[in-house]
C-alpha positions in Angstrom: 74.7 58.2 79.4 75.1 60.5 82.4 76.7 59.1 85.4 74.0 58.6 88.1 74.3 61.2 90.9 75.0 59.5 94.2 73.7 60.9 97.4 74.6 59.6 100.9 71.9 60.0 103.5 73.3 59.8 107.1 70.6 59.7 109.7 69.8 57.5 112.7 66.0 57.5 112.0 65.4 54.5 109.7 61.9 55.7 108.8 63.3 59.1 107.7 66.1 57.4 105.8 63.7 55.1 103.9 61.3 57.8 103.0 64.1 60.1 101.9 65.6 57.3 99.8 62.2 56.8 98.0 61.9 60.5 97.3 65.5 60.7 95.9 65.2 57.6 93.9 62.0 59.0 92.2 64.4 61.5 90.6 66.8 58.8 89.6 69.5 59.6 92.2 71.5 56.6 93.5 71.0 56.6 97.3 73.5 55.3 99.8 72.5 55.2 103.5 74.1 55.1 106.9 72.3 55.0 110.2 75.1 56.6 112.3 78.0 58.9 112.0 80.7 56.3 112.1 79.3 54.3 109.3 78.4 57.5 107.4 82.0 58.7 107.5 83.3 55.3 106.4 80.9 55.4 103.4 81.9 58.9 102.5 85.5 57.8 102.3 84.7 54.6 100.4 82.1 55.9 98.0 82.9 59.6 97.5 79.2 60.5 96.9 78.2 63.6 94.9 76.3 65.0 97.9 75.8 64.1 101.6 72.6 64.7 103.5 73.6 64.6 107.1 71.5 64.6 110.3 72.8 66.6 113.2 71.6 64.6 116.3 72.8 61.0 116.1 74.5 58.5 118.3 78.2 57.7 118.1 79.2 60.9 116.3 76.9 63.9 115.8 76.5 65.4 112.3 78.6 68.4 113.2 81.6 66.2 113.9 81.0 64.1 110.8 80.9 67.3 108.6 84.1 68.5 110.2 85.8 65.2 109.4 84.6 65.4 105.8 85.7 69.0 105.3 89.2 68.5 106.8 90.0 65.6 104.4 91.4 67.1 101.2 89.9 64.1 99.2 86.4 64.7 100.5 86.3 68.5 101.2 84.7 69.3 97.8 81.6 67.1 98.5 78.7 69.3 99.3 77.2 68.6 102.8 73.7 69.5 103.6 72.8 69.3 107.3 69.3 68.0 107.9 68.1 69.0 111.3 65.2 69.2 113.7 67.7 71.0 115.8 65.7 74.2 116.0 62.8 72.2 117.7 65.1 70.0 119.8 67.5 72.6 121.3 66.6 71.7 124.8 66.9 67.9 124.3 70.5 67.9 123.2 73.8 69.0 124.6 75.2 70.0 121.2 75.7 73.8 121.3 74.0 75.7 118.5 77.3 77.5 117.8 78.8 74.2 116.8 76.9 74.4 113.5 77.9 78.0 112.8 81.6 77.1 112.6 81.0 74.4 110.1 81.6 74.5 106.4 78.4 72.7 105.5 77.0 74.0 102.3 73.5 74.1 103.5 70.9 73.5 106.2 67.4 72.1 105.9 65.0 71.9 108.8 63.2 68.6 109.3 60.5 67.7 108.6 61.0 68.8 105.0 58.5 68.4 102.1 59.8 66.0 99.4 59.5 68.7 96.7 61.4 71.2 98.8 64.1 68.6 99.4 64.5 67.8 95.7 64.6 71.4 94.7 67.2 72.2 97.3 69.4 69.2 96.3 69.2 70.2 92.6 70.4 73.7 93.6 73.3 72.3 95.6 74.4 70.0 92.8 74.5 72.9 90.3 77.0 74.9 92.4 
């Protein structure tokens, strides 16, 4: 039997986390969740998931910082990170510079809101790399 693929969703919006979890579980992914950057980072280190879906705008640590921490840890650097962001729409509401995202080694970006099918297709693509 194949090992179940584990995806960690890090987002401070519980409704988004829950709906994303349902979508991912429909494809038999095992879903881990964290509602802020600190817990998210801790879970990445403990669980070593196959993929991380990471929100950009969060309390405690923003997604850019969390991604940076993951990528500079040799044990975690190979885990693909997909940034989920409504950043494009919220540029004025946050003090995070857009350039912060460009320096990152995240494997991908998805704009929120994202259609479930689109999200699943994107994740499958990322896992095949």
